[in-house]
Structure formats: C-alpha cells, structure tokens
N, CA, C and O atoms as a GROMACS GRO file, in nm:
protein
  168
    1MET      N    1  19.344   8.748  10.485
    1MET     CA    2  19.316   8.865  10.565
    1MET      C    3  19.321   8.987  10.475
    1MET      O    4  19.406   8.997  10.387
    2LEU      N    5  19.230   9.077  10.499
    2LEU     CA    6  19.222   9.200  10.422
    2LEU      C    7  19.214   9.317  10.519
    2LEU      O    8  19.134   9.317  10.613
    3TYR      N    9  19.298   9.415  10.496
    3TYR     CA   10  19.291   9.539  10.574
    3TYR      C   11  19.238   9.645  10.480
    3TYR      O   12  19.302   9.679  10.381
    4LEU      N   13  19.120   9.697  10.511
    4LEU     CA   14  19.054   9.795  10.426
    4LEU      C   15  19.051   9.928  10.500
    4LEU      O   16  19.002   9.936  10.612
    5THR      N   17  19.103  10.030  10.438
    5THR     CA   18  19.108  10.161  10.502
    5THR      C   19  19.050  10.268  10.411
    5THR      O   20  19.047  10.252  10.289
    6GLY      N   21  19.004  10.375  10.471
    6GLY     CA   22  18.948  10.486  10.394
    6GLY      C   23  18.874  10.580  10.486
    6GLY      O   24  18.867  10.557  10.607
    7PRO      N   25  18.819  10.686  10.431
    7PRO     CA   26  18.751  10.785  10.514
    7PRO      C   27  18.622  10.730  10.574
    7PRO      O   28  18.565  10.633  10.523
    8ARG      N   29  18.577  10.790  10.681
    8ARG     CA   30  18.451  10.751  10.745
    8ARG      C   31  18.337  10.764  10.646
    8ARG      O   32  18.336  10.853  10.560
    9GLN      N   33  18.241  10.674  10.659
    9GLN     CA   34  18.117  10.677  10.581
    9GLN      C   35  18.139  10.660  10.431
    9GLN      O   36  18.057  10.706  10.351
   10ALA      N   37  18.248  10.593  10.392
   10ALA     CA   38  18.277  10.573  10.250
   10ALA      C   39  18.222  10.440  10.197
   10ALA      O   40  18.224  10.416  10.076
   11GLY      N   41  18.173  10.354  10.287
   11GLY     CA   42  18.116  10.226  10.245
   11GLY      C   43  18.210  10.108  10.258
   11GLY      O   44  18.188  10.005  10.195
   12LYS      N   45  18.315  10.121  10.339
   12LYS     CA   46  18.414  10.013  10.355
   12LYS      C   47  18.350   9.886  10.411
   12LYS      O   48  18.371   9.778  10.356
   13THR      N   49  18.274   9.898  10.517
   13THR     CA   50  18.210   9.783  10.579
   13THR      C   51  18.109   9.720  10.486
   13THR      O   52  18.103   9.598  10.473
   14THR      N   53  18.029   9.802  10.422
   14THR     CA   54  17.929   9.753  10.328
   14THR      C   55  17.995   9.675  10.215
   14THR      O   56  17.949   9.567  10.178
   15LEU      N   57  18.103   9.728  10.160
   15LEU     CA   58  18.176   9.662  10.053
   15LEU      C   59  18.235   9.529  10.101
   15LEU      O   60  18.221   9.427  10.034
   16ALA      N   61  18.301   9.531  10.215
   16ALA     CA   62  18.364   9.409  10.269
   16ALA      C   63  18.260   9.301  10.296
   16ALA      O   64  18.283   9.185  10.264
   17ARG      N   65  18.149   9.337  10.356
   17ARG     CA   66  18.044   9.238  10.385
   17ARG      C   67  17.982   9.184  10.257
   17ARG      O   68  17.953   9.064  10.249
   18ALA      N   69  17.962   9.268  10.158
   18ALA     CA   70  17.904   9.222  10.032
   18ALA      C   71  17.998   9.125   9.961
   18ALA      O   72  17.953   9.022   9.909
   19ILE      N   73  18.126   9.155   9.957
   19ILE     CA   74  18.224   9.067   9.893
   19ILE      C   75  18.233   8.935   9.968
   19ILE      O   76  18.233   8.828   9.906
   20ALA      N   77  18.240   8.941  10.100
   20ALA     CA   78  18.247   8.818  10.181
   20ALA      C   79  18.124   8.731  10.157
   20ALA      O   80  18.136   8.610  10.144
   21SER      N   81  18.009   8.792  10.152
   21SER     CA   82  17.886   8.718  10.130
   21SER      C   83  17.884   8.655   9.991
   21SER      O   84  17.848   8.538   9.977
   22GLU      N   85  17.922   8.731   9.890
   22GLU     CA   86  17.922   8.681   9.752
   22GLU      C   87  18.019   8.565   9.734
   22GLU      O   88  17.992   8.472   9.658
   23LEU      N   89  18.132   8.570   9.804
   23LEU     CA   90  18.233   8.465   9.792
   23LEU      C   91  18.216   8.356   9.897
   23LEU      O   92  18.300   8.266   9.908
   24ASP      N   93  18.108   8.362   9.972
   24ASP     CA   94  18.078   8.263  10.077
   24ASP      C   95  18.191   8.255  10.179
   24ASP      O   96  18.233   8.146  10.220
   25MET      N   97  18.241   8.372  10.220
   25MET     CA   98  18.350   8.382  10.318
   25MET      C   99  18.297   8.439  10.448
   25MET      O  100  18.189   8.498  10.453
   26GLY      N  101  18.373   8.419  10.554
   26GLY     CA  102  18.337   8.478  10.682
   26GLY      C  103  18.375   8.625  10.687
   26GLY      O  104  18.460   8.671  10.610
   27TYR      N  105  18.312   8.698  10.776
   27TYR     CA  106  18.344   8.840  10.798
   27TYR      C  107  18.364   8.861  10.946
   27TYR      O  108  18.273   8.837  11.026
   28LEU      N  109  18.481   8.906  10.984
   28LEU     CA  110  18.512   8.937  11.123
   28LEU      C  111  18.561   9.080  11.131
   28LEU      O  112  18.623   9.131  11.037
   29THR      N  113  18.534   9.145  11.241
   29THR     CA  114  18.582   9.281  11.261
   29THR      C  115  18.658   9.290  11.393
   29THR      O  116  18.620   9.227  11.492
   30LEU      N  117  18.763   9.367  11.394
   30LEU     CA  118  18.839   9.385  11.517
   30LEU      C  119  18.769   9.482  11.613
   30LEU      O  120  18.820   9.509  11.721
   31ASP      N  121  18.652   9.533  11.574
   31ASP     CA  122  18.571   9.612  11.665
   31ASP      C  123  18.506   9.522  11.771
   31ASP      O  124  18.464   9.570  11.876
   32ASP      N  125  18.497   9.392  11.742
   32ASP     CA  126  18.446   9.294  11.837
   32ASP      C  127  18.561   9.259  11.932
   32ASP      O  128  18.664   9.209  11.889
   33GLN      N  129  18.543   9.285  12.061
   33GLN     CA  130  18.651   9.268  12.159
   33GLN      C  131  18.702   9.125  12.166
   33GLN      O  132  18.822   9.104  12.187
   34ALA      N  133  18.614   9.026  12.150
   34ALA     CA  134  18.656   8.886  12.154
   34ALA      C  135  18.745   8.853  12.035
   34ALA      O  136  18.845   8.782  12.048
   35VAL      N  137  18.709   8.904  11.918
   35VAL     CA  138  18.789   8.882  11.796
   35VAL      C  139  18.924   8.953  11.811
   35VAL      O  140  19.027   8.897  11.775
   36LEU      N  141  18.923   9.074  11.861
   36LEU     CA  142  19.046   9.151  11.881
   36LEU      C  143  19.139   9.078  11.978
   36LEU      O  144  19.258   9.065  11.951
   37ALA      N  145  19.086   9.029  12.088
   37ALA     CA  146  19.168   8.958  12.187
   37ALA      C  147  19.227   8.832  12.125
   37ALA      O  148  19.343   8.800  12.149
   38SER      N  149  19.149   8.761  12.047
   38SER     CA  150  19.197   8.640  11.981
   38SER      C  151  19.309   8.672  11.883
   38SER      O  152  19.409   8.601  11.877
   39ALA      N  153  19.292   8.778  11.806
   39ALA     CA  154  19.394   8.818  11.709
   39ALA      C  155  19.524   8.861  11.780
   39ALA      O  156  19.633   8.830  11.734
   40GLU      N  157  19.509   8.932  11.890
   40GLU     CA  158  19.627   8.978  11.964
   40GLU      C  159  19.706   8.862  12.025
   40GLU      O  160  19.828   8.868  12.036
   41SER      N  161  19.634   8.757  12.065
   41SER     CA  162  19.702   8.646  12.131
   41SER      C  163  19.754   8.540  12.033
   41SER      O  164  19.828   8.450  12.072
   42ASP      N  165  19.717   8.553  11.907
   42ASP     CA  166  19.757   8.455  11.807
   42ASP      C  167  19.895   8.486  11.752
   42ASP      O  168  19.946   8.414  11.666
   0.00000   0.00000   0.00000
C-alpha cells in the first residue's frame, strides 16, 4: 500500500498510475466508494 500526498494538480495520480502500470501492479483509489467501503470494513 502506498499513500501519496501533495498539492492539487502536481501529478500524483499520473505518477502512481504510471508506476503501477510499469510494475504490472493494480491501481485502486479510495475515491471509488466501493473500494473505500471495502477498505473501511477490512
């Protein structure tokens, strides 16, 4: 799990998606309500 923080419009999502893609990893965001609910209940 990686928590990436920084100012708005700094490229955090772009960076995270690019790294995940390059390393053949999944990318999930807690902005997705289903993912957030799953994380909260785990």
